[in-house]
BAFI-3210 file (N, C-alpha, C; in Angstrom, 3 decimals, decimal comma, padded with zeros to 6 digits):
// residues 323
n [1|2|3|4|5|6|7|8|9|10|11|12|13|14|15|16|17|18|19|20|21|22|23|24|25|26|27|28|29|30|31|32|33|34|35|36|37|38|39|40|41|42|43|44|45|46|47|48|49|50|51|52|53|54|55|56|57|58|59|60|61|62|63|64|65|66|67|68|69|70|71|72|73|74|75|76|77|78|79|80|81|82|83|84|85|86|87|88|89|90|91|92|93|94|95|96|97|98|99|100|101|102|103|104|105|106|107|108|109|110|111|112|113|114|115|116|117|118|119|120|121|122|123|124|125|126|127|128|129|130|131|132|133|134|135|136|137|138|139|140|141|142|143|144|145|146|147|148|149|150|151|152|153|154|155|156|157|158|159|160|161|162|163|164|165|166|167|168|169|170|171|172|173|174|175|176|177|178|179|180|181|182|183|184|185|186|187|188|189|190|191|192|193|194|195|196|197|198|199|200|201|202|203|204|205|206|207|208|209|210|211|212|213|214|215|216|217|218|219|220|221|222|223|224|225|226|227|228|229|230|231|232|233|234|235|236|237|238|239|240|241|242|243|244|245|246|247|248|249|250|251|252|253|254|255|256|257|258|259|260|261|262|263|264|265|266|267|268|269|270|271|272|273|274|275|276|277|278|279|280|281|282|283|284|285|286|287|288|289|290|291|292|293|294|295|296|297|298|299|300|301|302|303|304|305|306|307|308|309|310|311|312|313|314|315|316|317|318|319|320|321|322|323]
n.u [-054,608|-054,612|-053,116|-050,269|-049,677|-049,626|-046,988|-045,632|-045,986|-046,310|-042,727|-042,143|-042,655|-042,504|-039,950|-039,279|-040,637|-039,477|-037,121|-037,554|-037,951|-035,466|-034,138|-035,372|-034,598|-032,115|-031,690|-033,446|-031,749|-029,502|-030,372|-030,824|-027,767|-027,146|-027,823|-030,744|-032,213|-031,495|-032,109|-034,818|-035,097|-034,395|-036,405|-038,549|-037,979|-037,843|-040,564|-044,102|-044,990|-042,785|-042,146|-044,432|-043,421|-041,450|-042,103|-044,093|-042,609|-040,776|-043,035|-043,731|-040,733|-041,657|-043,794|-042,855|-040,564|-042,810|-044,020|-042,124|-041,739|-043,866|-043,346|-041,320|-042,832|-044,677|-042,957|-042,082|-044,308|-046,177|-048,781|-049,942|-053,142|-053,351|-054,019|-053,872|-051,165|-049,927|-050,460|-049,112|-046,465|-045,910|-046,014|-043,755|-041,882|-041,887|-039,922|-037,460|-035,686|-033,844|-030,591|-029,318|-031,584|-032,891|-035,182|-037,413|-037,966|-039,613|-042,306|-042,702|-044,147|-046,553|-046,931|-047,057|-049,333|-050,983|-050,321|-047,350|-044,641|-041,912|-039,145|-039,682|-040,257|-037,983|-036,408|-037,446|-036,677|-033,776|-033,572|-034,750|-032,851|-030,133|-030,869|-031,391|-028,881|-027,409|-028,632|-028,373|-025,147|-025,212|-026,199|-024,478|-022,205|-022,657|-021,957|-019,700|-016,791|-016,483|-015,558|-013,293|-012,415|-013,918|-013,830|-013,023|-015,501|-017,661|-016,536|-016,603|-019,491|-019,297|-018,174|-019,872|-022,490|-021,005|-020,375|-022,870|-023,950|-022,702|-022,738|-025,136|-025,155|-024,865|-026,878|-026,590|-024,857|-026,186|-028,704|-027,742|-026,755|-029,423|-030,733|-028,075|-028,659|-031,209|-031,542|-031,102|-030,343|-031,990|-031,848|-029,483|-029,259|-032,301|-031,951|-030,127|-030,884|-033,371|-032,051|-031,269|-033,146|-034,319|-032,009|-032,361|-034,871|-034,259|-032,204|-033,857|-035,495|-033,594|-033,397|-032,072|-034,008|-035,966|-034,121|-033,156|-035,653|-036,580|-033,753|-034,098|-036,322|-035,635|-033,502|-034,829|-036,660|-035,032|-033,669|-035,557|-035,896|-033,548|-033,586|-035,416|-033,797|-032,003|-033,732|-034,600|-032,064|-031,772|-033,910|-032,774|-031,057|-028,706|-025,418|-025,488|-024,621|-026,900|-025,616|-023,807|-025,615|-027,261|-024,976|-024,398|-026,327|-026,702|-024,146|-024,589|-026,747|-025,185|-023,327|-024,648|-025,719|-023,950|-023,055|-024,282|-025,835|-028,619|-031,422|-029,023|-028,641|-026,355|-023,896|-025,135|-025,880|-023,766|-021,678|-023,547|-023,631|-020,425|-020,147|-021,648|-020,838|-018,313|-018,734|-019,493|-021,524|-022,678|-022,166|-024,551|-026,130|-025,616|-026,138|-029,133|-030,337|-029,264|-030,944|-033,574|-034,236|-033,703|-035,657|-038,036|-037,575|-036,270|-038,129|-040,340|-041,199|-040,747|-043,079|-045,378|-045,086|-045,876|-048,419|-049,463|-048,855|-050,199|-052,677|-052,758|-052,824|-055,011|-056,984|-058,402|-060,115|-063,295|-062,960|-060,518|-060,543|-061,694|-060,363]
n.v [164,402|161,924|160,668|162,011|160,229|158,034|157,565|156,807|154,017|150,038|148,926|151,317|151,176|148,516|148,887|150,852|149,948|147,655|148,760|149,707|147,685|146,116|148,347|147,855|145,650|144,928|147,339|145,553|143,605|145,073|145,799|142,924|142,543|144,245|143,098|141,656|140,968|143,184|145,716|145,451|145,664|147,894|149,910|149,199|150,415|152,915|153,348|153,612|156,410|157,675|156,847|157,975|160,631|161,087|160,992|162,880|164,640|164,418|164,584|167,623|168,458|167,168|169,371|171,953|171,564|171,225|173,957|175,761|174,938|175,941|178,311|178,759|178,156|179,785|182,009|181,414|182,021|180,033|179,327|177,068|175,373|174,646|171,554|169,789|170,268|169,577|166,640|166,008|167,026|165,118|162,971|162,944|161,671|159,132|158,249|159,212|157,229|156,887|158,192|160,853|161,807|162,094|161,305|162,139|164,317|163,594|164,518|167,159|165,546|165,304|168,275|168,988|168,758|170,815|172,918|173,762|174,103|171,910|173,511|175,056|173,683|171,791|173,906|174,354|172,088|172,543|174,859|173,577|171,288|172,720|174,574|172,902|171,838|173,756|174,172|172,316|172,034|174,304|172,954|171,375|172,933|173,090|171,836|171,135|171,884|169,424|167,137|167,827|166,487|166,285|168,231|167,900|166,449|168,592|170,650|170,036|170,116|173,275|173,870|172,311|174,449|176,764|176,418|176,217|178,116|180,482|179,479|180,618|183,054|184,962|186,655|187,908|186,335|184,009|184,732|185,421|182,832|181,431|182,691|182,588|179,766|179,130|180,339|178,190|175,031|171,550|168,814|168,919|171,509|172,159|171,113|172,691|174,978|174,782|174,003|176,367|178,052|176,820|176,822|179,931|180,231|178,772|181,002|182,965|182,204|182,448|184,963|187,781|188,055|185,947|183,958|184,208|183,413|181,256|179,504|179,543|178,214|175,799|175,186|175,224|172,802|170,485|170,541|170,287|166,955|166,441|167,293|165,080|163,092|163,340|163,481|160,730|159,565|160,054|158,555|156,006|156,043|157,223|159,213|161,982|164,858|167,498|169,398|167,644|165,555|166,769|167,604|165,059|163,854|165,697|165,929|162,991|163,087|164,878|163,383|161,448|162,921|163,844|161,888|160,541|158,073|156,262|157,763|158,042|155,849|153,728|155,511|157,479|156,188|154,759|156,817|157,905|155,491|155,081|157,655|157,539|155,380|156,187|157,757|156,688|154,584|151,389|148,697|147,390|148,845|151,689|151,061|150,088|152,861|154,098|152,436|153,260|155,784|156,347|154,719|156,330|158,477|158,730|156,542|156,417|158,759|157,624|155,996|157,367|158,724|156,655|156,102|158,382|158,727|156,070|157,182|159,523|157,934|157,040|159,144|162,827|164,240|165,534|167,734|168,732|169,182|171,341|173,006]
n.w [017,831|018,030|015,568|016,438|018,491|017,816|016,168|018,413|018,499|017,169|016,450|017,874|020,016|021,421|021,807|023,352|025,635|026,197|026,997|029,171|030,499|030,792|031,600|034,412|035,036|035,319|037,507|039,780|039,546|040,977|043,024|044,660|044,235|046,381|048,535|048,950|051,014|052,942|051,339|051,601|054,194|054,529|053,286|054,927|057,206|056,508|055,991|055,676|055,704|055,604|052,767|051,440|052,336|050,590|047,921|047,651|047,650|045,306|043,270|043,511|042,686|039,798|039,398|039,474|037,431|035,667|035,900|034,717|032,254|031,127|031,479|029,715|027,074|026,418|026,249|023,881|022,807|022,574|023,705|025,611|026,803|030,558|031,184|028,942|028,375|030,738|030,402|028,415|028,718|030,833|029,826|028,157|030,563|030,213|028,666|030,018|030,666|028,715|026,489|027,520|028,260|025,898|025,075|025,844|024,282|022,817|023,311|021,318|019,652|020,238|020,903|018,290|016,912|018,570|017,358|018,014|016,509|015,853|015,953|018,614|020,536|020,890|021,374|023,999|025,214|025,031|027,198|028,959|029,558|029,926|031,958|034,491|034,689|035,358|037,880|039,370|039,265|040,797|043,224|043,695|044,791|047,644|049,386|048,284|049,509|051,009|049,311|048,215|045,930|043,815|042,101|039,552|038,157|038,777|037,258|034,675|034,551|034,835|032,509|030,647|030,514|030,394|027,318|026,357|026,329|024,980|022,714|022,452|022,885|020,354|019,150|016,263|014,920|014,819|013,604|011,274|010,370|010,476|008,265|006,151|005,168|005,165|002,408|000,979|-000,808|-000,126|002,315|004,365|004,613|005,118|008,057|009,318|009,031|010,916|013,049|013,741|014,137|016,315|018,277|018,736|019,458|021,824|022,831|023,127|025,774|027,711|028,238|030,250|032,846|032,580|033,116|035,257|037,239|036,146|037,120|039,689|039,739|039,430|041,326|043,394|043,064|041,975|044,748|046,264|045,907|046,605|049,527|050,475|050,145|051,955|054,219|053,933|054,567|057,318|058,320|057,621|060,066|059,319|059,697|058,726|057,280|056,041|054,045|052,841|052,005|050,457|048,668|047,852|046,525|044,173|043,193|042,041|040,350|038,641|037,608|036,046|034,274|032,827|031,442|029,897|029,562|029,497|031,223|033,437|034,528|036,088|036,496|037,700|040,146|041,115|041,785|043,848|045,920|046,570|047,992|049,842|051,333|051,885|053,886|056,020|055,716|055,577|052,923|051,957|053,275|051,933|049,332|049,287|050,388|048,146|046,033|046,907|047,104|043,855|043,075|043,933|043,247|040,074|038,925|039,543|038,062|035,688|035,891|035,808|033,771|031,811|032,262|031,992|028,859|028,365|028,614|026,657|024,603|024,330|023,439|024,350|026,385|026,276|027,849|027,411|024,795|024,296|025,665]
ca.u [-054,079|-054,242|-051,683|-049,077|-049,629|-049,666|-046,028|-045,251|-046,421|-045,633|-041,318|-041,492|-043,482|-041,739|-038,262|-039,439|-041,224|-038,067|-035,815|-037,962|-038,342|-034,295|-033,818|-035,856|-034,023|-030,990|-032,562|-033,750|-030,298|-028,652|-030,860|-030,045|-026,206|-026,834|-028,213|-032,678|-032,924|-030,877|-033,049|-036,184|-035,620|-034,311|-038,037|-039,250|-037,353|-037,976|-041,842|-044,809|-045,168|-041,379|-042,274|-045,067|-043,219|-040,439|-042,632|-045,124|-041,087|-040,146|-044,219|-043,062|-040,397|-042,435|-045,044|-042,053|-040,306|-043,660|-044,526|-041,042|-042,064|-045,145|-042,703|-040,725|-043,333|-045,253|-042,095|-041,803|-045,139|-046,946|-049,692|-051,220|-053,777|-052,595|-054,706|-053,235|-050,150|-049,947|-050,572|-047,907|-045,430|-045,873|-045,901|-042,229|-041,490|-041,820|-038,631|-036,385|-034,374|-033,340|-029,647|-029,678|-032,926|-033,414|-036,597|-038,118|-038,030|-041,327|-043,423|-042,911|-044,677|-047,618|-047,067|-047,049|-050,871|-051,399|-049,948|-046,332|-043,842|-040,566|-037,863|-039,891|-040,839|-036,375|-035,777|-038,329|-036,327|-032,716|-033,904|-034,785|-031,666|-029,409|-031,590|-031,395|-027,718|-027,063|-029,379|-027,730|-023,995|-025,336|-026,582|-022,941|-021,353|-023,310|-020,962|-018,191|-015,978|-016,334|-015,116|-012,667|-011,892|-015,337|-014,098|-013,722|-016,549|-018,485|-016,290|-017,189|-020,451|-019,378|-018,182|-020,769|-022,984|-020,774|-020,400|-024,027|-024,608|-021,660|-023,599|-026,968|-025,290|-024,711|-028,308|-026,158|-024,523|-027,625|-029,774|-026,791|-026,887|-030,297|-030,205|-027,599|-029,409|-032,814|-031,413|-029,922|-031,541|-031,347|-032,069|-028,983|-029,537|-033,250|-032,059|-029,417|-032,601|-033,952|-031,083|-030,928|-034,388|-034,320|-031,067|-033,028|-035,880|-033,355|-031,909|-035,128|-035,324|-032,561|-033,081|-031,516|-035,216|-036,642|-032,994|-032,839|-036,644|-036,057|-032,816|-034,896|-037,274|-034,959|-032,754|-036,092|-037,384|-034,079|-033,454|-036,580|-035,153|-032,016|-033,820|-036,352|-032,933|-031,538|-034,249|-034,190|-030,629|-032,057|-034,532|-031,669|-030,014|-027,245|-025,151|-024,904|-025,157|-027,651|-025,204|-023,557|-026,324|-027,387|-023,926|-024,422|-027,132|-026,767|-023,356|-024,668|-027,200|-024,712|-022,049|-025,726|-026,149|-022,679|-022,273|-025,064|-026,294|-030,229|-031,553|-028,227|-028,422|-025,341|-022,751|-025,656|-025,667|-022,229|-021,313|-024,121|-023,648|-019,868|-019,774|-022,003|-019,631|-017,447|-019,542|-019,352|-022,534|-022,469|-022,485|-025,841|-027,243|-025,646|-026,985|-030,685|-030,556|-029,687|-032,052|-034,773|-034,363|-034,035|-037,471|-038,779|-037,741|-036,613|-038,589|-041,502|-041,588|-041,134|-044,042|-046,142|-045,125|-046,386|-049,596|-049,948|-049,060|-051,294|-053,949|-052,719|-052,739|-056,841|-057,227|-058,097|-061,410|-063,708|-062,530|-059,286|-060,239|-061,732|-059,457]
ca.v [164,342|160,238|161,102|161,975|159,602|156,628|157,673|155,770|152,257|149,212|148,412|151,818|150,891|147,462|149,230|151,820|149,197|146,631|149,829|150,020|146,300|146,210|148,948|147,531|144,212|146,108|147,962|144,142|142,948|145,636|145,601|141,461|142,181|145,037|142,389|141,914|141,321|144,707|146,460|145,017|146,099|149,702|149,868|148,922|151,348|154,042|153,316|154,129|158,027|158,103|156,860|159,252|162,234|161,103|160,703|164,369|166,129|164,337|165,435|168,704|168,712|167,508|170,516|173,367|171,759|171,663|175,202|176,260|174,508|176,613|180,028|178,717|177,765|181,601|182,906|181,062|182,695|179,195|179,432|175,814|174,884|173,212|170,359|168,982|170,382|168,449|165,264|165,951|167,180|164,405|161,837|162,822|160,858|157,887|157,699|159,710|156,061|157,415|158,469|161,924|162,253|162,934|160,488|163,330|164,984|163,152|165,981|167,460|164,878|165,351|169,376|169,653|168,812|171,704|174,310|174,346|173,406|171,161|174,009|175,863|172,411|171,432|174,998|174,619|171,236|172,389|175,209|172,697|170,209|173,852|175,097|171,493|171,319|175,244|174,071|170,505|172,889|175,450|172,147|170,658|173,781|172,911|170,491|170,602|171,369|168,388|166,362|168,516|165,735|166,097|169,153|167,830|166,701|170,154|171,657|170,006|170,959|174,198|173,611|172,319|175,377|177,949|176,191|176,283|180,159|180,791|178,899|180,977|184,413|186,018|186,471|188,232|184,838|183,092|185,166|185,139|180,853|181,147|183,740|181,213|178,037|179,355|180,412|177,465|173,890|170,328|168,022|169,226|173,072|172,368|171,080|173,448|176,025|174,325|173,736|177,925|178,467|175,925|178,331|181,240|179,898|178,807|182,095|183,732|181,252|182,613|186,356|187,609|188,183|184,542|183,121|184,069|182,677|179,148|179,024|179,664|177,584|174,647|174,907|174,504|171,560|169,738|170,548|169,434|165,677|166,474|167,022|163,891|162,310|164,015|162,867|159,009|159,203|160,277|157,406|154,771|156,507|157,666|160,193|162,652|166,248|168,242|169,891|166,792|164,588|167,729|167,662|163,611|163,979|166,731|165,001|161,787|163,547|165,529|162,300|160,751|163,685|163,859|160,121|160,214|156,810|156,207|158,218|158,482|154,254|152,834|156,061|158,051|154,626|154,492|157,770|157,521|154,302|155,299|158,573|157,220|154,492|156,952|158,360|155,699|153,530|150,091|148,981|147,128|150,342|152,630|150,440|150,309|153,869|154,116|152,351|153,666|157,351|156,415|154,376|157,063|159,855|158,509|155,378|157,279|159,807|156,737|155,261|158,841|159,541|155,703|156,171|160,232|158,426|155,505|158,393|160,144|157,043|156,651|160,374|163,661|163,938|166,658|169,480|168,968|169,574|172,436|174,112]
ca.w [019,016|017,679|014,688|016,630|019,468|016,110|016,171|019,223|017,662|016,929|017,307|018,393|021,692|021,961|021,610|024,613|026,496|026,279|027,594|030,889|031,075|030,806|033,019|035,744|035,441|035,892|038,974|040,780|039,791|041,721|044,381|045,542|044,883|047,477|049,446|048,962|052,463|053,499|050,595|052,007|055,637|054,569|053,158|056,347|058,563|056,151|056,242|054,831|055,653|054,722|051,380|051,052|052,313|049,765|046,401|047,447|047,537|043,870|042,298|043,851|041,491|038,705|038,898|039,674|035,869|034,211|035,811|034,459|030,363|030,508|031,050|028,378|025,601|026,326|025,920|022,462|021,614|022,242|024,466|025,544|027,833|030,931|031,568|028,070|028,300|031,763|030,384|027,419|029,226|031,916|028,885|028,665|031,478|029,998|027,852|030,990|030,280|027,221|026,668|028,066|028,425|024,656|024,713|026,608|023,500|022,109|023,684|020,363|018,764|020,599|021,015|017,099|016,702|018,887|016,509|018,255|015,690|016,530|016,668|019,583|021,221|020,758|022,213|025,285|025,750|025,520|027,819|030,269|030,231|030,536|033,633|035,092|035,106|036,330|039,235|039,703|039,584|042,356|044,548|044,410|045,571|048,848|050,333|047,717|050,473|051,969|048,779|046,856|044,708|042,913|041,327|037,915|037,674|038,648|036,363|033,928|034,084|034,325|030,807|029,552|030,962|029,613|025,900|025,548|026,431|024,219|021,434|022,602|023,124|019,623|017,785|014,894|014,284|014,806|012,549|009,713|010,042|009,385|006,732|005,009|005,282|004,421|001,169|000,237|-000,749|-000,022|003,777|005,374|004,802|006,384|009,194|009,714|009,221|011,816|014,470|014,492|014,866|017,735|019,004|018,998|020,553|023,259|023,124|023,873|027,300|028,615|029,058|032,004|033,846|032,676|032,846|036,680|037,230|036,010|038,127|040,798|039,836|039,023|042,431|044,273|042,524|042,721|045,996|047,199|045,916|047,754|050,779|050,483|049,964|053,274|055,177|053,695|055,621|058,888|058,546|058,369|061,169|058,801|060,213|057,259|057,023|055,162|052,910|052,420|051,511|049,052|047,569|046,941|045,491|043,306|042,188|041,497|039,143|037,650|036,970|035,765|033,040|031,721|031,041|028,581|029,818|029,627|032,918|034,329|034,910|037,064|037,093|039,107|041,517|041,339|042,794|045,265|046,793|046,862|048,379|050,966|051,815|052,204|055,162|056,828|055,756|054,702|051,263|051,596|053,593|050,961|048,165|049,685|050,366|046,110|045,006|047,314|046,522|042,266|042,950|044,477|042,200|038,169|038,741|039,954|037,297|034,802|036,168|035,863|032,082|031,451|032,583|031,042|027,567|027,785|028,380|025,440|022,959|024,416|023,268|025,006|027,003|025,824|028,007|027,260|023,536|023,807|026,388]
c.u [-053,048|-053,332|-050,905|-049,112|-048,994|-048,024|-045,406|-046,161|-045,928|-044,016|-040,853|-041,524|-042,914|-040,416|-038,431|-039,697|-040,047|-036,949|-036,173|-037,900|-036,501|-033,905|-033,951|-035,139|-033,220|-031,074|-032,816|-032,092|-029,356|-029,082|-030,333|-028,117|-026,145|-026,927|-030,106|-032,639|-032,453|-031,834|-034,386|-036,498|-035,222|-035,919|-038,678|-039,088|-037,814|-040,454|-042,824|-045,047|-044,040|-041,571|-043,308|-044,440|-042,077|-040,781|-043,696|-043,758|-040,918|-041,878|-043,556|-042,010|-040,708|-042,931|-043,684|-041,731|-041,465|-044,369|-043,197|-041,304|-042,910|-044,497|-042,140|-041,640|-044,329|-043,961|-041,812|-043,062|-046,556|-047,766|-050,441|-051,757|-053,141|-052,846|-053,914|-051,660|-049,293|-049,239|-048,667|-046,302|-045,128|-045,308|-044,324|-040,948|-041,018|-040,726|-037,669|-035,165|-034,040|-031,703|-029,929|-030,608|-033,779|-035,187|-038,019|-038,514|-039,389|-042,205|-043,741|-043,532|-045,992|-048,157|-047,603|-048,472|-051,452|-051,208|-048,129|-045,283|-042,173|-039,716|-038,240|-039,810|-039,084|-035,939|-036,122|-037,166|-034,506|-032,388|-034,003|-033,520|-030,425|-029,400|-031,080|-030,090|-027,253|-027,569|-028,447|-026,306|-023,990|-025,298|-025,022|-021,826|-021,299|-022,142|-019,697|-016,629|-015,115|-015,564|-014,641|-012,436|-013,217|-015,329|-013,986|-014,909|-017,816|-018,067|-016,192|-018,843|-020,596|-019,079|-019,153|-021,776|-023,198|-020,650|-021,571|-024,509|-023,977|-022,561|-024,967|-026,572|-024,988|-026,039|-027,605|-025,807|-025,587|-028,628|-029,117|-027,222|-028,408|-030,849|-029,808|-028,558|-030,645|-032,687|-030,532|-031,067|-031,186|-031,441|-030,962|-029,184|-031,041|-033,067|-031,128|-030,541|-032,939|-033,417|-030,949|-032,035|-034,707|-033,415|-031,481|-033,988|-035,244|-033,061|-033,190|-035,411|-034,672|-032,321|-032,813|-032,900|-035,556|-035,521|-033,021|-034,197|-036,671|-034,855|-033,173|-035,462|-036,658|-033,998|-033,694|-036,985|-036,443|-033,665|-034,423|-036,763|-034,310|-032,385|-034,878|-034,755|-031,893|-032,274|-034,467|-033,054|-031,161|-032,978|-034,137|-031,147|-028,477|-026,591|-024,325|-025,425|-026,085|-027,278|-024,362|-024,388|-026,941|-026,597|-024,216|-025,297|-027,257|-025,602|-023,369|-025,589|-026,804|-023,592|-023,143|-025,596|-024,874|-022,480|-023,333|-025,999|-027,844|-030,340|-030,096|-027,597|-027,106|-024,187|-023,538|-025,412|-024,003|-021,456|-021,962|-023,877|-021,974|-019,326|-020,239|-021,465|-018,474|-017,423|-019,758|-020,560|-021,966|-022,669|-023,946|-026,486|-027,369|-026,314|-028,872|-031,128|-030,377|-030,866|-033,393|-035,438|-034,627|-035,282|-038,399|-038,724|-037,549|-037,606|-040,260|-042,281|-041,642|-042,810|-045,454|-046,330|-045,716|-047,703|-050,636|-049,906|-050,000|-052,583|-053,851|-052,784|-054,109|-057,441|-057,684|-059,696|-061,848|-063,277|-061,301|-059,368|-060,664|-061,609|-058,397]
c.v [162,351|160,064|161,043|161,054|158,200|156,932|156,463|154,230|151,833|148,895|149,743|151,843|149,902|148,375|150,106|150,689|147,895|147,589|149,654|148,521|145,841|146,650|148,778|146,417|144,604|146,232|146,143|143,320|143,511|145,863|143,821|141,579|143,018|143,985|142,643|141,933|143,111|145,827|146,750|145,847|147,323|150,006|150,220|149,846|152,511|154,199|153,967|155,857|158,528|158,311|157,762|160,320|162,153|161,245|162,043|165,110|165,810|164,860|167,251|169,411|168,697|168,308|171,604|173,393|172,024|173,170|176,056|175,473|175,679|177,966|179,902|178,797|179,433|182,167|182,481|181,401|181,290|178,964|177,970|175,358|173,910|172,117|169,481|169,258|169,736|167,246|164,960|165,938|165,832|162,973|161,899|161,906|159,437|157,340|159,130|158,716|156,076|157,998|160,137|162,558|162,288|162,188|161,786|164,619|164,900|163,978|166,528|167,349|165,307|167,011|169,436|169,295|170,321|173,312|174,720|173,686|172,584|172,151|174,515|174,601|171,942|172,653|174,943|173,513|171,625|173,526|174,320|172,231|171,217|174,526|173,903|171,494|172,392|174,939|173,161|171,577|173,555|174,243|171,420|171,487|173,690|172,557|170,212|170,203|170,539|167,481|167,029|167,677|165,752|167,191|168,850|167,780|168,089|171,075|171,394|170,353|171,990|174,630|173,818|173,907|176,772|177,579|176,602|178,094|180,241|180,750|180,516|182,604|185,625|185,722|187,329|186,950|183,449|182,980|184,894|183,288|180,494|181,730|182,313|180,343|178,242|179,622|179,151|176,141|172,750|169,922|169,195|170,960|173,495|172,273|171,865|175,180|176,005|174,454|175,646|178,195|178,007|176,835|179,298|180,924|179,625|180,147|183,279|183,259|181,872|184,319|186,421|187,515|186,468|183,510|182,801|183,453|181,391|178,989|178,707|178,359|175,783|174,372|174,404|173,249|170,476|169,498|169,920|167,668|165,656|166,398|165,606|162,335|162,090|162,935|161,413|158,828|159,064|158,750|156,246|155,275|156,529|158,589|160,901|164,011|166,634|168,609|168,848|165,693|165,632|167,593|165,834|163,733|164,774|165,941|163,823|162,062|163,762|164,479|161,700|161,835|163,802|162,709|159,812|158,979|157,083|156,227|157,914|157,027|154,265|154,475|156,832|157,212|154,671|155,572|158,047|156,866|154,601|156,334|158,252|156,383|155,176|157,404|157,721|154,119|152,726|149,725|148,643|148,223|150,854|152,198|150,265|151,799|154,308|154,144|153,048|155,440|157,336|155,682|155,358|159,078|159,617|157,485|155,769|158,244|158,446|156,064|156,411|159,072|158,115|155,900|157,056|159,700|157,608|156,469|159,035|159,319|156,501|157,675|161,355|163,612|165,055|167,779|169,745|169,672|171,041|173,852|174,808]
c.w [018,860|016,858|015,194|017,614|018,394|016,221|017,367|019,330|017,341|017,195|018,048|020,155|021,983|022,415|023,280|026,098|027,675|026,907|029,031|031,267|031,751|032,123|034,297|036,075|036,012|037,365|039,910|040,589|040,912|042,790|045,270|045,128|046,225|048,975|049,697|050,207|053,089|052,902|051,410|053,500|055,607|054,274|054,175|057,156|057,773|056,250|055,351|054,608|055,303|053,310|050,795|050,873|051,178|048,152|046,734|047,254|045,718|042,984|042,802|042,803|040,168|038,107|039,194|037,621|035,160|034,751|034,706|032,690|030,248|030,159|029,763|027,144|025,871|025,867|024,725|022,114|021,718|023,339|024,755|027,217|029,109|031,096|029,863|027,950|029,487|031,087|029,255|028,088|030,621|031,234|028,169|029,338|031,351|029,323|028,648|030,337|029,364|027,637|026,867|028,157|027,108|024,568|024,996|025,223|022,567|022,253|022,385|019,311|018,809|020,405|019,242|016,644|017,729|018,220|017,609|017,192|016,780|016,936|018,016|020,497|021,627|021,485|023,688|026,134|025,926|026,898|029,186|030,889|030,576|032,088|034,375|035,613|035,461|037,423|039,998|040,337|040,992|043,168|044,589|044,664|047,231|049,447|049,111|048,454|051,007|051,033|047,768|045,526|043,436|041,824|040,387|037,011|037,384|037,635|035,177|033,478|033,951|032,783|029,803|029,496|029,928|027,833|025,644|025,246|025,883|023,514|021,359|022,620|021,941|018,993|016,828|014,234|013,923|013,685|011,001|009,500|009,260|008,238|006,052|004,880|004,550|002,997|-000,051|000,227|-000,425|001,840|004,628|005,317|005,518|007,547|009,399|010,114|010,442|013,428|014,757|014,711|016,239|019,027|019,089|019,815|021,907|023,919|023,548|025,330|028,008|028,622|030,273|033,075|033,827|032,875|034,545|037,527|037,159|036,924|039,159|041,126|040,214|040,371|043,693|044,382|042,685|044,204|046,638|047,212|046,764|049,172|051,193|050,495|051,233|054,106|055,249|054,649|056,893|059,107|058,726|058,847|060,418|059,143|059,353|057,243|056,079|054,369|052,238|051,938|050,137|047,968|047,104|045,911|044,215|042,213|041,495|040,170|038,234|037,010|035,839|034,142|032,197|031,175|029,770|028,287|029,969|031,252|033,849|034,770|035,142|037,160|038,252|040,389|041,536|042,072|044,070|046,402|047,493|047,911|049,599|051,891|052,441|053,723|056,214|056,727|055,659|053,413|050,934|052,013|052,453|049,541|048,036|049,562|048,863|045,785|045,577|046,567|044,296|042,297|043,299|043,336|040,927|038,213|038,704|038,929|035,749|034,693|035,777|034,503|031,498|031,217|031,828|029,423|026,977|027,774|027,002|024,337|023,020|024,268|024,487|025,513|026,540|026,607|027,506|025,524|023,121|024,804|025,217]
res [m|t|a|a|v|s|y|l|e|g|w|r|l|r|a|l|i|l|s|i|v|a|a|t|a|g|y|l|a|f|s|l|w|g|g|w|n|e|v|v|a|a|f|v|q|i|g|l|v|g|t|l|i|a|l|i|l|s|l|m|n|y|a|l|r|f|c|r|w|q|l|y|l|s|q|l|g|h|r|v|a|w|p|p|s|l|r|i|y|l|s|g|f|a|l|t|t|t|p|g|k|a|g|e|a|f|r|g|v|l|l|k|q|r|g|v|p|f|p|a|t|f|a|a|f|i|s|e|r|l|s|d|l|v|a|i|v|l|l|t|l|v|g|l|a|q|y|p|q|a|r|s|i|v|l|a|g|v|l|g|i|v|v|v|l|a|c|l|s|s|k|t|l|l|d|w|l|h|r|w|a|s|a|r|q|g|k|l|m|a|l|v|t|h|v|s|e|m|l|g|g|a|r|r|c|h|r|p|g|l|l|g|i|a|t|v|i|s|v|i|a|w|g|a|e|a|l|a|f|y|w|m|l|g|w|l|d|a|d|i|s|l|s|f|a|i|f|v|y|a|l|s|m|l|a|g|a|l|s|f|l|p|g|g|l|g|s|a|e|a|v|m|v|s|l|l|v|l|k|g|m|t|m|p|a|a|i|a|a|t|v|f|i|r|l|a|t|l|w|f|a|v|m|i|g|l|v|a|l|i|r|s|r|h|g|e|s|p|a|e|e|t|a]
***
């Protein structure tokens, strides 16, 4: 494991820390823009109990997504013991603030030391992103009728799902592509070979039965954070229905994902604030609500990921070594 974790040393580690610091500074500026007093007042109004509830629901989201991750690895023929696999999975959250969450693919570097090849890890990674996208799109349908102007964003999400599923639908084509690239030399052909293996693995993760289970897990996972958002709005005395709160949260996550900005930063917040203001919240209150829920979901995950990554850099416990 040490050799794998050493990959995130030197300039790579400095770049990661710099990206997190820059994003955090941006969030502080965002809070100040909305009025620091209003943000602090919102946190006080939500209170310790409300904050704990929001964090617990976020932990539920992470736990369910980890169970889905284990299902994907098992489907790909790689059973990794839960303790080290959980730490590796959480380590990926430290790189959530990368474009399209691509940095989470760093898990492959750690899993490689446990005999899981890169194509399998990337297949699981692609399957995760697709499953998340399906769940988010489904959740937007809960309140889309209340804001039909968002149909174009939802349609873009649906189109993304269709395109990926179309790429995974033909086993014959994927097998032919793998044989064709494997029979040739060169770095490009090697890359094509790995990509075909990755797509073939992702195809295995989207068999009807597993696809159904993964979709249910994903909807519950993201629905938990949407529920935390709804309760938080209630604690702030906002008159917003459950269906519209779920819609706002899901649509902002979808906008963030489609923007491919690091962690969806900026685009997700813009959509969330705009829709909350549309429903009658003041700008400072909407910004305060947005800052709180993003801290309790996105930034809470980044913090947990950093702790898990630091543990990885300091080696494994004897129990994990023998797991």
